[in-house]
VEXKOL-301289 format. One record per residue (C-alpha): residue in three letters; x, y, z; chain. Coordinates in steps of 0.25 Angstrom, whole numbers. Example, Ala and Ser with C-alpha at 12.3 -4.5 7.8 and 13.67 -1.06 7.14 Angstrom:
<rs>
<res = ala&px = 49&py = -18&pz = 31&chain = A>
<res = ser&px = 55&py = -4&pz = 29&chain = A>
</rs>
This chain:
<rs>
<res = unk&px = -593&py = -44&pz = -230&chain = A>
<res = unk&px = -599&py = -40&pz = -243&chain = A>
<res = unk&px = -614&py = -36&pz = -243&chain = A>
<res = unk&px = -624&py = -41&pz = -253&chain = A>
<res = unk&px = -624&py = -27&pz = -260&chain = A>
<res = unk&px = -609&py = -28&pz = -261&chain = A>
<res = unk&px = -610&py = -42&pz = -268&chain = A>
<res = unk&px = -621&py = -36&pz = -277&chain = A>
<res = unk&px = -611&py = -24&pz = -281&chain = A>
<res = unk&px = -600&py = -34&pz = -284&chain = A>
<res = unk&px = -609&py = -42&pz = -293&chain = A>
<res = unk&px = -613&py = -30&pz = -300&chain = A>
<res = unk&px = -599&py = -25&pz = -302&chain = A>
<res = unk&px = -592&py = -38&pz = -306&chain = A>
<res = unk&px = -603&py = -45&pz = -313&chain = A>
<res = unk&px = -611&py = -35&pz = -320&chain = A>
<res = unk&px = -624&py = -40&pz = -314&chain = A>
<res = unk&px = -623&py = -54&pz = -319&chain = A>
<res = unk&px = -632&py = -66&pz = -315&chain = A>
<res = unk&px = -626&py = -67&pz = -301&chain = A>
<res = unk&px = -628&py = -53&pz = -298&chain = A>
<res = unk&px = -642&py = -53&pz = -304&chain = A>
<res = unk&px = -646&py = -65&pz = -295&chain = A>
<res = unk&px = -640&py = -58&pz = -282&chain = A>
<res = unk&px = -647&py = -44&pz = -285&chain = A>
<res = unk&px = -660&py = -51&pz = -289&chain = A>
<res = unk&px = -660&py = -59&pz = -276&chain = A>
<res = unk&px = -655&py = -48&pz = -267&chain = A>
<res = unk&px = -667&py = -48&pz = -257&chain = A>
<res = unk&px = -666&py = -63&pz = -255&chain = A>
<res = unk&px = -651&py = -65&pz = -256&chain = A>
<res = unk&px = -645&py = -53&pz = -250&chain = A>
<res = unk&px = -644&py = -59&pz = -236&chain = A>
<res = unk&px = -638&py = -72&pz = -242&chain = A>
<res = unk&px = -627&py = -64&pz = -250&chain = A>
<res = unk&px = -624&py = -56&pz = -238&chain = A>
<res = unk&px = -622&py = -69&pz = -230&chain = A>
<res = unk&px = -614&py = -75&pz = -241&chain = A>
<res = unk&px = -605&py = -62&pz = -241&chain = A>
<res = unk&px = -603&py = -64&pz = -226&chain = A>
<res = unk&px = -598&py = -78&pz = -228&chain = A>
<res = unk&px = -589&py = -74&pz = -239&chain = A>
<res = unk&px = -576&py = -75&pz = -231&chain = A>
<res = unk&px = -579&py = -88&pz = -225&chain = A>
<res = unk&px = -583&py = -94&pz = -239&chain = A>
<res = unk&px = -569&py = -89&pz = -244&chain = A>
<res = unk&px = -562&py = -95&pz = -233&chain = A>
<res = unk&px = -568&py = -108&pz = -234&chain = A>
<res = unk&px = -566&py = -108&pz = -249&chain = A>
<res = unk&px = -551&py = -104&pz = -247&chain = A>
<res = unk&px = -550&py = -116&pz = -237&chain = A>
<res = unk&px = -556&py = -126&pz = -247&chain = A>
<res = unk&px = -547&py = -121&pz = -258&chain = A>
<res = unk&px = -535&py = -121&pz = -250&chain = A>
<res = unk&px = -538&py = -136&pz = -247&chain = A>
<res = unk&px = -541&py = -140&pz = -261&chain = A>
<res = unk&px = -555&py = -143&pz = -259&chain = A>
<res = unk&px = -562&py = -148&pz = -272&chain = A>
<res = unk&px = -571&py = -138&pz = -278&chain = A>
<res = unk&px = -584&py = -146&pz = -275&chain = A>
<res = unk&px = -579&py = -148&pz = -261&chain = A>
<res = unk&px = -576&py = -133&pz = -259&chain = A>
<res = unk&px = -590&py = -129&pz = -265&chain = A>
<res = unk&px = -597&py = -139&pz = -256&chain = A>
<res = unk&px = -589&py = -134&pz = -243&chain = A>
<res = unk&px = -591&py = -119&pz = -246&chain = A>
<res = unk&px = -606&py = -121&pz = -249&chain = A>
<res = unk&px = -608&py = -130&pz = -237&chain = A>
<res = unk&px = -601&py = -119&pz = -228&chain = A>
<res = unk&px = -609&py = -108&pz = -234&chain = A>
<res = unk&px = -622&py = -115&pz = -233&chain = A>
<res = unk&px = -620&py = -119&pz = -219&chain = A>
<res = unk&px = -616&py = -105&pz = -215&chain = A>
<res = unk&px = -628&py = -98&pz = -222&chain = A>
<res = unk&px = -637&py = -108&pz = -214&chain = A>
<res = unk&px = -631&py = -105&pz = -201&chain = A>
<res = unk&px = -634&py = -94&pz = -191&chain = A>
<res = unk&px = -619&py = -89&pz = -192&chain = A>
<res = unk&px = -615&py = -91&pz = -206&chain = A>
<res = unk&px = -601&py = -85&pz = -204&chain = A>
<res = unk&px = -598&py = -93&pz = -192&chain = A>
<res = unk&px = -604&py = -106&pz = -199&chain = A>
<res = unk&px = -595&py = -103&pz = -211&chain = A>
<res = unk&px = -583&py = -101&pz = -202&chain = A>
<res = unk&px = -586&py = -115&pz = -196&chain = A>
<res = unk&px = -587&py = -121&pz = -209&chain = A>
<res = unk&px = -573&py = -116&pz = -213&chain = A>
<res = unk&px = -567&py = -121&pz = -200&chain = A>
<res = unk&px = -573&py = -135&pz = -203&chain = A>
<res = unk&px = -568&py = -136&pz = -217&chain = A>
<res = unk&px = -554&py = -130&pz = -212&chain = A>
<res = unk&px = -554&py = -141&pz = -202&chain = A>
<res = unk&px = -557&py = -152&pz = -212&chain = A>
<res = unk&px = -547&py = -147&pz = -222&chain = A>
<res = unk&px = -536&py = -146&pz = -211&chain = A>
<res = unk&px = -539&py = -161&pz = -206&chain = A>
<res = unk&px = -538&py = -165&pz = -221&chain = A>
<res = unk&px = -524&py = -158&pz = -222&chain = A>
<res = unk&px = -519&py = -164&pz = -209&chain = A>
<res = unk&px = -522&py = -178&pz = -214&chain = A>
<res = unk&px = -516&py = -175&pz = -227&chain = A>
<res = unk&px = -503&py = -170&pz = -220&chain = A>
<res = unk&px = -503&py = -184&pz = -213&chain = A>
<res = unk&px = -505&py = -191&pz = -226&chain = A>
<res = unk&px = -494&py = -184&pz = -232&chain = A>
<res = unk&px = -485&py = -187&pz = -220&chain = A>
<res = unk&px = -487&py = -202&pz = -220&chain = A>
<res = unk&px = -488&py = -202&pz = -235&chain = A>
<res = unk&px = -502&py = -209&pz = -235&chain = A>
<res = unk&px = -516&py = -205&pz = -240&chain = A>
<res = unk&px = -524&py = -196&pz = -231&chain = A>
<res = unk&px = -534&py = -207&pz = -227&chain = A>
<res = unk&px = -523&py = -215&pz = -222&chain = A>
<res = unk&px = -517&py = -203&pz = -215&chain = A>
<res = unk&px = -530&py = -201&pz = -208&chain = A>
<res = unk&px = -531&py = -216&pz = -204&chain = A>
<res = unk&px = -517&py = -215&pz = -199&chain = A>
<res = unk&px = -520&py = -203&pz = -190&chain = A>
<res = unk&px = -532&py = -209&pz = -185&chain = A>
<res = unk&px = -525&py = -222&pz = -181&chain = A>
<res = unk&px = -514&py = -213&pz = -175&chain = A>
<res = unk&px = -524&py = -206&pz = -167&chain = A>
<res = unk&px = -530&py = -218&pz = -161&chain = A>
<res = unk&px = -516&py = -224&pz = -158&chain = A>
<res = unk&px = -513&py = -212&pz = -150&chain = A>
<res = unk&px = -526&py = -213&pz = -142&chain = A>
<res = unk&px = -523&py = -228&pz = -139&chain = A>
<res = unk&px = -509&py = -224&pz = -134&chain = A>
<res = unk&px = -515&py = -215&pz = -124&chain = A>
</rs>
């Protein structure tokens, strides 16, 4: 995981000390631990971003999900584990949506109809037991 000083060096090298680098360098004593924590969450952030991109999340939904997962992780006692859990939850929701869309395509109906059909089939099955 990149350290705060590594991030500073990258900003210096690639930005020529622009406003973002000045902000970070000027707030080092207060923000250093935050940047270290954000750097440690970088792989999870990228994984969630990729997952949302691959599933066609709208930009505003993507930003909201990323922000919510990051904020929740930072507030937790175990940020990496918390972010991993957020990824699992989003993955689960997206998989359920894809499964319903697959049934929708198979029966050539809208997803909402497919979901109601699956629910009805599930209850019919339990009534037969």
